[in-house]
A tleap script that builds the chain and sets N, CA, C and O, in Angstrom:
source leaprc.protein.ff14SB
mol = sequence {
  NMET PRO ARG ARG CYS GLN VAL ARG GLY THR
  LYS PRO GLY PHE GLY ASN ASN VAL SER HIE
  SER GLN ARG HIE THR LYS ARG ARG TRP ASN
  PRO ASN ILE GLN LYS LYS ARG TYR TRP VAL
  PRO SER LEU GLY ARG GLN VAL THR LEU THR
  LEU THR PRO LYS ALA MET LYS GLU ILE ASP
  ARG ARG GLY VAL ASP VAL VAL ILE ALA GLU
  MET LEU ALA ARG GLY GLU LYS CILE
}
set mol.1.N position { -8.788 -7.368 -21.983 }
set mol.1.CA position { -8.928 -8.632 -22.673 }
set mol.1.C position { -8.468 -9.756 -21.747 }
set mol.1.O position { -7.352 -9.707 -21.230 }
set mol.2.N position { -9.303 -10.759 -21.532 }
set mol.2.CA position { -8.874 -11.869 -20.691 }
set mol.2.C position { -7.803 -12.698 -21.388 }
set mol.2.O position { -7.850 -12.879 -22.604 }
set mol.3.N position { -6.860 -13.189 -20.637 }
set mol.3.CA position { -5.789 -14.006 -21.204 }
set mol.3.C position { -6.290 -15.442 -21.293 }
set mol.3.O position { -5.978 -16.287 -20.454 }
set mol.4.N position { -7.070 -15.687 -22.331 }
set mol.4.CA position { -7.714 -16.976 -22.504 }
set mol.4.C position { -7.737 -17.329 -23.985 }
set mol.4.O position { -8.012 -16.467 -24.820 }
set mol.5.N position { -7.456 -18.566 -24.316 }
set mol.5.CA position { -7.490 -19.029 -25.701 }
set mol.5.C position { -8.943 -19.274 -26.103 }
set mol.5.O position { -9.688 -19.928 -25.374 }
set mol.6.N position { -9.344 -18.751 -27.258 }
set mol.6.CA position { -10.725 -18.912 -27.696 }
set mol.6.C position { -11.024 -20.331 -28.166 }
set mol.6.O position { -12.172 -20.768 -28.089 }
set mol.7.N position { -10.037 -21.047 -28.642 }
set mol.7.CA position { -10.262 -22.394 -29.172 }
set mol.7.C position { -10.180 -23.446 -28.075 }
set mol.7.O position { -11.096 -24.254 -27.926 }
set mol.8.N position { -9.101 -23.446 -27.309 }
set mol.8.CA position { -8.869 -24.489 -26.309 }
set mol.8.C position { -9.297 -24.096 -24.904 }
set mol.8.O position { -9.427 -24.961 -24.038 }
set mol.9.N position { -9.518 -22.809 -24.660 }
set mol.9.CA position { -9.934 -22.373 -23.331 }
set mol.9.C position { -8.810 -22.315 -22.323 }
set mol.9.O position { -9.059 -22.264 -21.119 }
set mol.10.N position { -7.560 -22.323 -22.801 }
set mol.10.CA position { -6.410 -22.266 -21.900 }
set mol.10.C position { -6.416 -20.952 -21.140 }
set mol.10.O position { -6.601 -19.890 -21.735 }
set mol.11.N position { -6.218 -21.012 -19.838 }
set mol.11.CA position { -6.207 -19.812 -19.010 }
set mol.11.C position { -4.996 -19.852 -18.085 }
set mol.11.O position { -4.323 -20.880 -18.009 }
set mol.12.N position { -4.702 -18.760 -17.379 }
set mol.12.CA position { -3.509 -18.744 -16.532 }
set mol.12.C position { -3.553 -19.808 -15.437 }
set mol.12.O position { -4.614 -20.155 -14.918 }
set mol.13.N position { -2.368 -20.310 -15.107 }
set mol.13.CA position { -2.218 -21.225 -13.987 }
set mol.13.C position { -1.683 -20.457 -12.790 }
set mol.13.O position { -0.935 -19.493 -12.958 }
set mol.14.N position { -2.051 -20.863 -11.604 }
set mol.14.CA position { -1.641 -20.159 -10.392 }
set mol.14.C position { -0.851 -21.094 -9.488 }
set mol.14.O position { -1.045 -22.309 -9.494 }
set mol.15.N position { 0.041 -20.497 -8.716 }
set mol.15.CA position { 0.843 -21.282 -7.787 }
set mol.15.C position { 1.740 -20.383 -6.972 }
set mol.15.O position { 1.420 -19.219 -6.733 }
set mol.16.N position { 2.860 -20.924 -6.550 }
set mol.16.CA position { 3.786 -20.191 -5.694 }
set mol.16.C position { 5.190 -20.204 -6.283 }
set mol.16.O position { 5.634 -21.204 -6.847 }
set mol.17.N position { 5.884 -19.064 -6.140 }
set mol.17.CA position { 7.328 -19.046 -6.283 }
set mol.17.C position { 7.889 -19.561 -4.964 }
set mol.17.O position { 7.418 -19.171 -3.895 }
set mol.18.N position { 8.867 -20.415 -5.029 }
set mol.18.CA position { 9.495 -20.926 -3.808 }
set mol.18.C position { 10.971 -20.585 -3.886 }
set mol.18.O position { 11.681 -21.069 -4.767 }
set mol.19.N position { 11.435 -19.748 -2.960 }
set mol.19.CA position { 12.835 -19.327 -2.948 }
set mol.19.C position { 13.698 -20.410 -2.311 }
set mol.19.O position { 13.205 -21.426 -1.822 }
set mol.20.N position { 14.979 -20.160 -2.334 }
set mol.20.CA position { 15.920 -21.099 -1.733 }
set mol.20.C position { 15.647 -21.270 -0.228 }
set mol.20.O position { 15.874 -22.341 0.333 }
set mol.21.N position { 15.153 -20.190 0.418 }
set mol.21.CA position { 14.847 -20.277 1.855 }
set mol.21.C position { 13.419 -20.786 2.096 }
set mol.21.O position { 12.913 -20.718 3.216 }
set mol.22.N position { 12.787 -21.285 1.055 }
set mol.22.CA position { 11.452 -21.879 1.118 }
set mol.22.C position { 10.334 -20.870 1.408 }
set mol.22.O position { 9.270 -21.261 1.887 }
set mol.23.N position { 10.557 -19.574 1.124 }
set mol.23.CA position { 9.479 -18.587 1.232 }
set mol.23.C position { 8.565 -18.746 0.021 }
set mol.23.O position { 9.038 -18.894 -1.106 }
set mol.24.N position { 7.264 -18.716 0.258 }
set mol.24.CA position { 6.279 -18.882 -0.809 }
set mol.24.C position { 5.620 -17.540 -1.107 }
set mol.24.O position { 5.093 -16.884 -0.208 }
set mol.25.N position { 5.653 -17.137 -2.373 }
set mol.25.CA position { 4.936 -15.938 -2.809 }
set mol.25.C position { 4.099 -16.317 -4.018 }
set mol.25.O position { 4.517 -17.126 -4.846 }
set mol.26.N position { 2.911 -15.726 -4.112 }
set mol.26.CA position { 1.978 -16.076 -5.189 }
set mol.26.C position { 2.522 -15.641 -6.550 }
set mol.26.O position { 3.205 -14.623 -6.660 }
set mol.27.N position { 2.216 -16.416 -7.568 }
set mol.27.CA position { 2.575 -16.067 -8.934 }
set mol.27.C position { 1.572 -16.705 -9.881 }
set mol.27.O position { 0.757 -17.534 -9.479 }
set mol.28.N position { 1.643 -16.304 -11.147 }
set mol.28.CA position { 0.788 -16.925 -12.151 }
set mol.28.C position { 1.574 -17.175 -13.420 }
set mol.28.O position { 2.493 -16.429 -13.757 }
set mol.29.N position { 1.202 -18.235 -14.119 }
set mol.29.CA position { 1.804 -18.598 -15.392 }
set mol.29.C position { 0.798 -18.254 -16.475 }
set mol.29.O position { -0.233 -18.913 -16.607 }
set mol.30.N position { 1.102 -17.212 -17.256 }
set mol.30.CA position { 0.203 -16.801 -18.329 }
set mol.30.C position { 0.421 -17.667 -19.561 }
set mol.30.O position { 1.556 -18.026 -19.871 }
set mol.31.N position { -0.666 -18.009 -20.275 }
set mol.31.CA position { -0.504 -18.743 -21.527 }
set mol.31.C position { 0.063 -17.823 -22.607 }
set mol.31.O position { -0.052 -16.601 -22.516 }
set mol.32.N position { 0.665 -18.414 -23.615 }
set mol.32.CA position { 1.265 -17.663 -24.719 }
set mol.32.C position { 0.152 -17.297 -25.711 }
set mol.32.O position { -0.031 -17.970 -26.725 }
set mol.33.N position { -0.582 -16.231 -25.409 }
set mol.33.CA position { -1.729 -15.807 -26.220 }
set mol.33.C position { -1.253 -14.889 -27.330 }
set mol.33.O position { -0.492 -13.951 -27.091 }
set mol.34.N position { -1.710 -15.169 -28.558 }
set mol.34.CA position { -1.369 -14.349 -29.719 }
set mol.34.C position { -2.614 -14.122 -30.550 }
set mol.34.O position { -3.506 -14.970 -30.592 }
set mol.35.N position { -2.675 -12.957 -31.223 }
set mol.35.CA position { -3.782 -12.683 -32.134 }
set mol.35.C position { -3.410 -13.163 -33.522 }
set mol.35.O position { -2.292 -12.944 -33.989 }
set mol.36.N position { -4.358 -13.823 -34.182 }
set mol.36.CA position { -4.113 -14.331 -35.534 }
set mol.36.C position { -5.384 -14.200 -36.342 }
set mol.36.O position { -6.477 -14.489 -35.855 }
set mol.37.N position { -5.232 -13.756 -37.603 }
set mol.37.CA position { -6.377 -13.620 -38.493 }
set mol.37.C position { -6.450 -14.815 -39.424 }
set mol.37.O position { -5.435 -15.273 -39.950 }
set mol.38.N position { -7.660 -15.315 -39.621 }
set mol.38.CA position { -7.910 -16.435 -40.524 }
set mol.38.C position { -9.027 -16.068 -41.483 }
set mol.38.O position { -9.973 -15.376 -41.106 }
set mol.39.N position { -8.919 -16.530 -42.726 }
set mol.39.CA position { -10.014 -16.420 -43.678 }
set mol.39.C position { -10.900 -17.647 -43.483 }
set mol.39.O position { -10.431 -18.783 -43.558 }
set mol.40.N position { -12.197 -17.403 -43.230 }
set mol.40.CA position { -13.145 -18.496 -42.999 }
set mol.40.C position { -14.091 -18.552 -44.196 }
set mol.40.O position { -14.971 -17.700 -44.320 }
set mol.41.N position { -13.927 -19.542 -45.080 }
set mol.41.CA position { -14.767 -19.611 -46.282 }
set mol.41.C position { -16.257 -19.768 -45.973 }
set mol.41.O position { -17.093 -19.230 -46.699 }
set mol.42.N position { -16.601 -20.497 -44.907 }
set mol.42.CA position { -18.023 -20.714 -44.600 }
set mol.42.C position { -18.707 -19.415 -44.181 }
set mol.42.O position { -19.900 -19.242 -44.432 }
set mol.43.N position { -17.971 -18.496 -43.545 }
set mol.43.CA position { -18.531 -17.202 -43.156 }
set mol.43.C position { -18.321 -16.143 -44.232 }
set mol.43.O position { -19.008 -15.122 -44.255 }
set mol.44.N position { -17.364 -16.399 -45.122 }
set mol.44.CA position { -17.072 -15.450 -46.185 }
set mol.44.C position { -16.374 -14.191 -45.701 }
set mol.44.O position { -16.520 -13.131 -46.311 }
set mol.45.N position { -15.621 -14.291 -44.617 }
set mol.45.CA position { -14.919 -13.125 -44.068 }
set mol.45.C position { -13.721 -13.589 -43.242 }
set mol.45.O position { -13.537 -14.776 -42.976 }
set mol.46.N position { -12.913 -12.599 -42.848 }
set mol.46.CA position { -11.794 -12.883 -41.967 }
set mol.46.C position { -12.238 -12.744 -40.525 }
set mol.46.O position { -13.074 -11.903 -40.195 }
set mol.47.N position { -11.664 -13.584 -39.665 }
set mol.47.CA position { -11.920 -13.478 -38.234 }
set mol.47.C position { -10.575 -13.369 -37.521 }
set mol.47.O position { -9.588 -13.976 -37.938 }
set mol.48.N position { -10.548 -12.595 -36.450 }
set mol.48.CA position { -9.362 -12.474 -35.618 }
set mol.48.C position { -9.605 -13.246 -34.332 }
set mol.48.O position { -10.582 -13.006 -33.622 }
set mol.49.N position { -8.703 -14.175 -34.042 }
set mol.49.CA position { -8.834 -15.019 -32.863 }
set mol.49.C position { -7.641 -14.803 -31.947 }
set mol.49.O position { -6.539 -14.506 -32.409 }
set mol.50.N position { -7.865 -14.953 -30.639 }
set mol.50.CA position { -6.766 -14.960 -29.676 }
set mol.50.C position { -6.486 -16.421 -29.336 }
set mol.50.O position { -7.325 -17.115 -28.762 }
set mol.51.N position { -5.287 -16.872 -29.702 }
set mol.51.CA position { -4.967 -18.295 -29.656 }
set mol.51.C position { -3.636 -18.555 -28.976 }
set mol.51.O position { -2.792 -17.669 -28.847 }
set mol.52.N position { -3.476 -19.797 -28.546 }
set mol.52.CA position { -2.171 -20.301 -28.144 }
set mol.52.C position { -1.563 -21.004 -29.355 }
set mol.52.O position { -2.297 -21.387 -30.266 }
set mol.53.N position { -0.247 -21.185 -29.390 }
set mol.53.CA position { 0.362 -21.908 -30.509 }
set mol.53.C position { -0.194 -23.320 -30.687 }
set mol.53.O position { -0.267 -23.815 -31.812 }
set mol.54.N position { -0.582 -23.970 -29.600 }
set mol.54.CA position { -1.158 -25.312 -29.700 }
set mol.54.C position { -2.497 -25.269 -30.443 }
set mol.54.O position { -2.816 -26.179 -31.208 }
set mol.55.N position { -3.276 -24.206 -30.213 }
set mol.55.CA position { -4.551 -24.046 -30.924 }
set mol.55.C position { -4.318 -23.754 -32.401 }
set mol.55.O position { -5.090 -24.194 -33.253 }
set mol.56.N position { -3.246 -23.006 -32.708 }
set mol.56.CA position { -2.908 -22.749 -34.114 }
set mol.56.C position { -2.588 -24.055 -34.845 }
set mol.56.O position { -2.992 -24.255 -35.990 }
set mol.57.N position { -1.855 -24.941 -34.160 }
set mol.57.CA position { -1.549 -26.251 -34.756 }
set mol.57.C position { -2.829 -27.056 -34.958 }
set mol.57.O position { -2.974 -27.762 -35.956 }
set mol.58.N position { -3.756 -26.945 -34.006 }
set mol.58.CA position { -5.028 -27.658 -34.121 }
set mol.58.C position { -5.818 -27.162 -35.328 }
set mol.58.O position { -6.418 -27.961 -36.047 }
set mol.59.N position { -5.823 -25.847 -35.553 }
set mol.59.CA position { -6.520 -25.285 -36.707 }
set mol.59.C position { -5.847 -25.740 -37.996 }
set mol.59.O position { -6.539 -26.055 -38.965 }
set mol.60.N position { -4.518 -25.785 -38.035 }
set mol.60.CA position { -3.805 -26.269 -39.221 }
set mol.60.C position { -4.140 -27.725 -39.510 }
set mol.60.O position { -4.281 -28.120 -40.668 }
set mol.61.N position { -4.268 -28.523 -38.450 }
set mol.61.CA position { -4.509 -29.958 -38.606 }
set mol.61.C position { -5.954 -30.253 -39.002 }
set mol.61.O position { -6.192 -31.048 -39.911 }
set mol.62.N position { -6.931 -29.615 -38.325 }
set mol.62.CA position { -8.341 -29.946 -38.522 }
set mol.62.C position { -9.053 -29.057 -39.518 }
set mol.62.O position { -10.068 -29.450 -40.092 }
set mol.63.N position { -8.528 -27.859 -39.727 }
set mol.63.CA position { -9.170 -26.923 -40.640 }
set mol.63.C position { -9.934 -25.852 -39.877 }
set mol.63.O position { -10.542 -26.116 -38.840 }
set mol.64.N position { -9.887 -24.635 -40.416 }
set mol.64.CA position { -10.491 -23.503 -39.718 }
set mol.64.C position { -12.015 -23.608 -39.695 }
set mol.64.O position { -12.642 -23.194 -38.720 }
set mol.65.N position { -12.628 -24.157 -40.759 }
set mol.65.CA position { -14.092 -24.266 -40.790 }
set mol.65.C position { -14.622 -25.159 -39.676 }
set mol.65.O position { -15.630 -24.834 -39.049 }
set mol.66.N position { -13.956 -26.278 -39.424 }
set mol.66.CA position { -14.393 -27.223 -38.390 }
set mol.66.C position { -14.277 -26.596 -37.008 }
set mol.66.O position { -15.187 -26.708 -36.187 }
set mol.67.N position { -13.152 -25.935 -36.757 }
set mol.67.CA position { -12.913 -25.331 -35.444 }
set mol.67.C position { -13.888 -24.180 -35.200 }
set mol.67.O position { -14.425 -24.055 -34.100 }
set mol.68.N position { -14.124 -23.343 -36.201 }
set mol.68.CA position { -15.061 -22.220 -36.062 }
set mol.68.C position { -16.478 -22.735 -35.837 }
set mol.68.O position { -17.229 -22.159 -35.049 }
set mol.69.N position { -16.855 -23.825 -36.530 }
set mol.69.CA position { -18.190 -24.397 -36.343 }
set mol.69.C position { -18.377 -24.880 -34.905 }
set mol.69.O position { -19.445 -24.691 -34.324 }
set mol.70.N position { -17.349 -25.500 -34.327 }
set mol.70.CA position { -17.424 -25.941 -32.928 }
set mol.70.C position { -17.533 -24.763 -31.979 }
set mol.70.O position { -18.274 -24.815 -30.998 }
set mol.71.N position { -16.790 -23.695 -32.272 }
set mol.71.CA position { -16.857 -22.503 -31.429 }
set mol.71.C position { -18.246 -21.871 -31.465 }
set mol.71.O position { -18.761 -21.443 -30.432 }
set mol.72.N position { -18.850 -21.812 -32.643 }
set mol.72.CA position { -20.193 -21.256 -32.773 }
set mol.72.C position { -21.221 -22.141 -32.063 }
set mol.72.O position { -22.173 -21.629 -31.474 }
set mol.73.N position { -21.037 -23.464 -32.113 }
set mol.73.CA position { -21.940 -24.385 -31.431 }
set mol.73.C position { -21.864 -24.204 -29.906 }
set mol.73.O position { -22.863 -24.373 -29.207 }
set mol.74.N position { -20.672 -23.860 -29.398 }
set mol.74.CA position { -20.505 -23.599 -27.963 }
set mol.74.C position { -21.100 -22.270 -27.550 }
set mol.74.O position { -21.285 -22.018 -26.359 }
set mol.75.N position { -21.405 -21.410 -28.518 }
set mol.75.CA position { -21.943 -20.101 -28.194 }
set mol.75.C position { -20.884 -19.022 -28.117 }
set mol.75.O position { -21.160 -17.918 -27.647 }
set mol.76.N position { -19.679 -19.321 -28.569 }
set mol.76.CA position { -18.585 -18.351 -28.577 }
set mol.76.C position { -18.879 -17.269 -29.611 }
set mol.76.O position { -19.297 -17.571 -30.728 }
set mol.77.N position { -18.662 -16.020 -29.241 }
set mol.77.CA position { -18.858 -14.913 -30.166 }
set mol.77.C position { -17.606 -14.712 -30.984 }
set mol.77.O position { -16.504 -14.642 -30.441 }
set mol.78.N position { -17.774 -14.619 -32.300 }
set mol.78.CA position { -16.613 -14.472 -33.200 }
set mol.78.C position { -16.725 -13.144 -33.928 }
set mol.78.O position { -15.860 -12.808 -34.736 }
savepdb mol mol.pdb
quit
């Protein structure tokens, strides 16, 4: 499973660890991805989404029907 938010598209960030002696080693910052189930009245079923907490707040604010409709318009498989 890719570590990517289905709503916002958040993906890992890449960069370097820098030690006290200034040695650079590669690292990545993974997003806080969580699985969450929502009841979608327009589809008449539950859907499981992989989301970041920021996307969960967005769904709470805008409504699950609006967010799911945008995802379907983008061609996202649900």
